[in-house]
C-alpha positions as CSV (number, residue, x, y, z in Angstrom):
1,X,259.7,23.8,71.0
2,X,257.6,26.4,69.1
3,X,260.7,27.9,67.5
4,X,262.1,24.4,66.7
5,X,258.8,23.5,64.9
6,X,258.9,26.7,63.0
7,X,262.5,26.1,62.0
8,X,261.6,22.6,60.8
9,X,258.8,23.9,58.7
10,X,261.1,26.5,57.1
11,X,263.7,23.9,56.3
12,X,261.1,21.5,54.8
13,X,259.4,24.2,52.7
14,X,262.6,25.7,51.2
15,X,264.7,23.6,48.8
16,X,268.4,24.3,47.9
17,X,270.6,23.7,44.9
18,X,274.4,24.3,45.1
19,X,276.1,26.6,42.6
20,X,279.7,26.6,41.5
21,X,280.5,29.0,44.3
22,X,279.4,26.4,46.8
23,X,282.1,24.1,45.7
24,X,284.6,27.0,45.8
25,X,283.6,27.7,49.4
26,X,284.0,24.0,50.3
27,X,287.4,23.9,48.7
28,X,288.4,27.1,50.5
29,X,287.3,25.7,53.9
30,X,289.2,22.4,53.4
31,X,292.3,24.3,52.2
32,X,292.2,26.6,55.2
33,X,291.8,23.6,57.6
34,X,294.9,21.8,56.2
35,X,296.9,25.1,56.3
36,X,295.9,25.7,59.9
37,X,296.4,22.1,60.9
38,X,299.9,21.8,59.3
39,X,301.3,25.1,60.6
40,X,299.1,25.5,63.7
41,X,298.0,29.0,62.7
42,X,295.2,30.2,65.0
43,X,294.4,33.1,62.7
44,X,293.7,30.7,59.9
45,X,291.4,28.7,62.1
46,X,289.5,31.9,62.8
47,X,289.2,32.7,59.1
48,X,288.0,29.1,58.4
49,X,285.3,29.3,61.0
50,X,284.3,32.8,59.9
51,X,283.8,31.6,56.3
52,X,281.9,28.6,57.5
53,X,279.7,30.7,59.7
54,X,279.1,33.2,57.0
55,X,278.0,30.5,54.5
56,X,275.7,29.0,57.2
57,X,274.2,32.4,58.2
58,X,273.6,33.2,54.5
59,X,271.6,30.0,54.1
60,X,269.4,30.8,57.1
61,X,268.8,34.4,56.0
62,X,268.0,33.2,52.4
63,X,265.4,30.8,53.7
64,X,263.8,33.5,55.8
65,X,263.8,35.6,52.6
66,X,261.5,33.1,50.9
67,X,259.4,31.8,53.8
68,X,255.7,32.9,54.2
69,X,255.4,34.4,50.7
70,X,252.0,33.9,49.2
71,X,250.7,33.8,45.6
72,X,247.2,33.8,44.1
73,X,245.7,34.1,40.6
74,X,244.2,37.5,39.8
75,X,243.2,37.1,36.2
76,X,243.6,34.5,33.4
77,X,242.8,35.0,29.8
78,X,241.1,32.3,27.6
79,X,243.3,29.3,27.3
80,X,243.5,27.4,23.9
81,X,245.3,24.2,23.3
82,X,248.9,24.5,21.9
83,X,248.7,28.3,22.2
84,X,250.7,30.5,24.5
85,X,248.4,32.1,27.0
86,X,249.1,34.5,29.9
87,X,247.8,34.8,33.4
88,X,248.4,37.4,36.2
89,X,249.4,36.5,39.7
90,X,249.6,38.5,42.9
91,X,252.8,37.8,45.0
92,X,252.2,38.9,48.6
93,X,254.6,39.5,51.5
94,X,252.6,39.3,54.7
95,X,255.6,39.8,57.0
96,X,257.1,43.1,58.4
97,X,260.4,42.3,56.6
98,X,261.3,43.2,53.1
99,X,262.1,40.5,50.6
100,X,265.0,40.7,48.0
101,X,266.0,39.4,44.6
102,X,263.1,37.0,44.0
103,X,262.9,35.1,40.7
104,X,259.4,33.9,40.0
105,X,259.0,31.3,37.3
106,X,257.1,28.4,35.9
107,X,258.3,25.9,33.2
108,X,258.0,28.5,30.4
109,X,258.5,32.0,31.7
110,X,260.1,33.9,34.6
111,X,260.1,37.4,36.1
112,X,262.4,39.0,38.7
113,X,261.3,41.0,41.7
114,X,264.2,43.0,43.0
115,X,262.4,44.2,46.1
116,X,259.1,43.3,47.7
117,X,258.2,45.6,50.6
118,X,256.7,44.6,53.9
119,X,253.0,43.6,53.7
120,X,253.0,44.6,50.1
121,X,252.0,42.7,46.9
122,X,253.2,42.8,43.3
123,X,251.4,41.7,40.1
124,X,253.2,39.2,37.9
125,X,252.2,38.1,34.4
126,X,253.5,34.7,33.3
127,X,252.6,32.5,30.3
128,X,252.1,28.8,29.7
129,X,251.0,26.6,26.8
130,X,248.4,23.9,27.5
131,X,249.0,20.8,25.5
132,X,245.4,19.7,25.2
133,X,241.8,20.9,25.5
134,X,239.7,20.2,28.7
135,X,240.3,20.9,32.4
136,X,243.8,22.3,33.1
137,X,245.6,23.3,36.4
138,X,248.0,26.2,36.2
139,X,251.6,25.1,36.8
140,X,253.0,25.7,40.3
141,X,255.0,28.9,40.9
142,X,258.6,28.5,41.8
143,X,260.1,31.4,43.8
144,X,263.9,31.3,43.9
145,X,266.7,33.6,45.2
146,X,270.5,33.7,45.5
147,X,270.2,36.3,48.3
148,X,272.3,37.1,50.2
149,X,275.2,35.0,48.9
150,X,275.3,33.2,45.6
151,X,276.8,29.9,46.8
152,X,273.4,28.2,46.6
153,X,270.0,28.7,45.0
154,X,267.2,28.6,47.5
155,X,263.7,28.1,46.1
156,X,260.2,27.0,47.1
157,X,257.2,25.9,45.0
158,X,253.7,27.3,45.6
159,X,250.7,25.3,44.3
160,X,248.3,27.8,42.8
161,X,245.3,25.4,42.9
162,X,243.6,27.2,40.0
163,X,241.7,25.1,37.4
164,X,241.0,26.6,34.0
165,X,239.2,25.3,30.9
166,X,241.3,24.9,27.8
167,X,239.4,25.4,24.5
168,X,240.4,23.5,21.3
169,X,243.2,24.9,19.3
170,X,241.7,27.4,16.8
171,X,243.0,26.4,13.4
172,X,241.7,25.3,10.0
173,X,240.0,27.0,7.1
174,X,239.3,30.7,7.5
175,X,235.7,31.8,7.8
176,X,235.7,33.8,4.6
177,X,236.9,30.8,2.6
178,X,234.1,28.7,4.0
179,X,231.5,31.3,3.2
180,X,232.8,31.7,-0.4
181,X,232.7,27.9,-1.0
182,X,229.5,27.1,0.8
183,X,227.0,29.8,0.1
184,X,224.2,27.3,0.2
185,X,224.9,26.7,3.9
186,X,223.3,29.9,4.8
187,X,220.7,32.3,3.4
188,X,217.1,32.0,2.4
189,X,216.5,29.6,-0.5
190,X,214.6,30.9,-3.5
191,X,214.7,29.1,-6.8
192,X,216.3,25.7,-7.4
193,X,219.5,26.3,-9.4
194,X,221.2,22.9,-9.8
195,X,223.0,20.2,-7.9
196,X,226.4,19.6,-6.5
197,X,228.3,17.0,-4.5
198,X,226.7,16.3,-1.1
199,X,229.0,17.2,1.9
200,X,228.9,14.7,4.8
201,X,227.1,16.3,7.7
202,X,224.7,18.5,5.7
203,X,221.0,18.3,6.3
204,X,219.3,15.3,4.5
205,X,216.7,17.8,3.2
206,X,219.3,19.0,0.7
207,X,219.8,15.6,-0.9
208,X,218.7,15.4,-4.5
209,X,217.1,11.9,-4.5
210,X,216.5,11.6,-8.2
211,X,220.3,11.8,-8.9
212,X,220.9,9.2,-6.2
213,X,218.3,6.9,-7.7
214,X,219.8,7.3,-11.2
215,X,223.6,7.3,-10.4
216,X,223.8,5.9,-6.9
217,X,225.8,9.0,-5.8
218,X,224.7,11.5,-3.2
219,X,224.1,15.0,-4.7
220,X,222.9,18.1,-2.9
221,X,220.4,20.7,-4.2
222,X,221.8,24.1,-5.0
223,X,219.5,27.2,-4.6
224,X,219.7,30.8,-5.6
225,X,219.8,32.8,-2.4
226,X,217.1,35.4,-2.0
227,X,219.3,37.2,0.6
228,X,222.1,36.2,2.9
229,X,221.0,35.2,6.3
230,X,222.6,36.6,9.5
231,X,223.2,33.0,10.7
232,X,225.8,30.6,9.4
233,X,225.3,26.9,9.8
234,X,228.3,24.6,10.6
235,X,227.9,20.8,10.4
236,X,230.2,18.9,12.8
237,X,230.8,15.9,10.6
238,X,231.8,18.0,7.6
239,X,234.4,20.1,9.5
240,X,237.4,17.6,9.4
241,X,238.7,14.1,9.4
242,X,238.5,13.4,13.1
243,X,237.0,15.0,16.3
244,X,240.0,17.0,17.3
245,X,240.3,18.6,13.8
246,X,236.6,19.3,13.7
247,X,236.7,20.9,17.1
248,X,239.7,23.1,16.2
249,X,237.9,24.2,13.0
250,X,234.7,25.0,14.8
251,X,236.6,26.9,17.5
252,X,238.3,29.1,14.9
253,X,234.9,29.8,13.1
254,X,233.2,30.6,16.5
255,X,236.0,33.1,17.3
256,X,235.8,34.7,13.8
257,X,232.0,34.9,13.9
258,X,232.1,36.6,17.3
259,X,234.7,39.1,16.1
260,X,232.6,39.9,13.0
261,X,229.3,40.0,14.8
262,X,227.9,37.1,12.8
263,X,225.4,34.6,14.2
264,X,226.0,30.9,13.8
265,X,224.8,27.5,14.7
266,X,226.8,24.3,15.1
267,X,225.0,21.1,14.2
268,X,226.2,18.1,16.1
269,X,224.7,14.6,15.6
270,X,222.7,14.9,18.8
271,X,222.0,18.6,19.2
272,X,222.4,22.1,17.8
273,X,224.2,24.9,19.4
274,X,223.1,28.4,18.4
275,X,224.9,31.6,19.2
276,X,221.5,33.2,19.5
277,X,220.6,31.0,22.4
278,X,223.9,30.3,24.1
279,X,226.7,32.6,25.1
280,X,230.1,32.5,23.4
281,X,231.7,31.0,26.5
282,X,229.1,28.3,26.7
283,X,229.7,27.2,23.1
284,X,233.5,27.2,23.5
285,X,233.1,25.3,26.8
286,X,231.0,22.6,25.1
287,X,233.7,22.3,22.4
288,X,236.4,22.0,25.1
289,X,234.6,19.2,26.9
290,X,233.2,17.3,23.9
291,X,233.6,13.5,24.2
292,X,236.1,13.7,27.1
């Protein structure tokens, strides 16, 4: 009963897909049967049963080749929405038997392992493209093989059970362009220089109220900068037309600021995130989970 239960587990865990050679084998067996039946050739009967037994034995050996393989996630780089990201898996063979001709794949990429030794592991790097920000489970790993005969593809799926966090897609206006156009967003103010159009999301302290009282149009005060500050200020409402566009823009600027070693703060309607007080990962995680 123990061996029967093991056999049932193997059959249930391994899936099969016939190839063109499978239909050739079926046609060959049927042809041999009619030839033997019509002419009563015992040797043909033996050949027919040999081909049938060979195909059946191949199916059993192929299932054993895939059974008990294990996979786990070793490392995963930062994931960004609509961006190809990679992760590294460990494929482990816990049995004393070698495994042959393994094709490991997900929906987007695949790798071939020609030989996996007994009680050995192999590192595999695959890629995927998350479609949206927020929590994300890595796709299941499919392990397939044509071993030992190519009349059927045998495969099994392994659930990795690995949850990652996908950050917003980093895209929008480059940081240098923002700095060139919005010098009054950062730096220490010295002398009043003039006025300009008010950008939604800026601090109300910049509003030039006399212009509003005279023309009914919101204008912002422009100052001569005494010196550039080491901190840039980004205002959420001024970063795009909708939340997703704003989050993508802020994600891009956060990455560029980190690469250039520039401090920054992001002003949301209800709070302010500062790179001086929070880690880079914390800020990106907040952007990933914003309003979900």
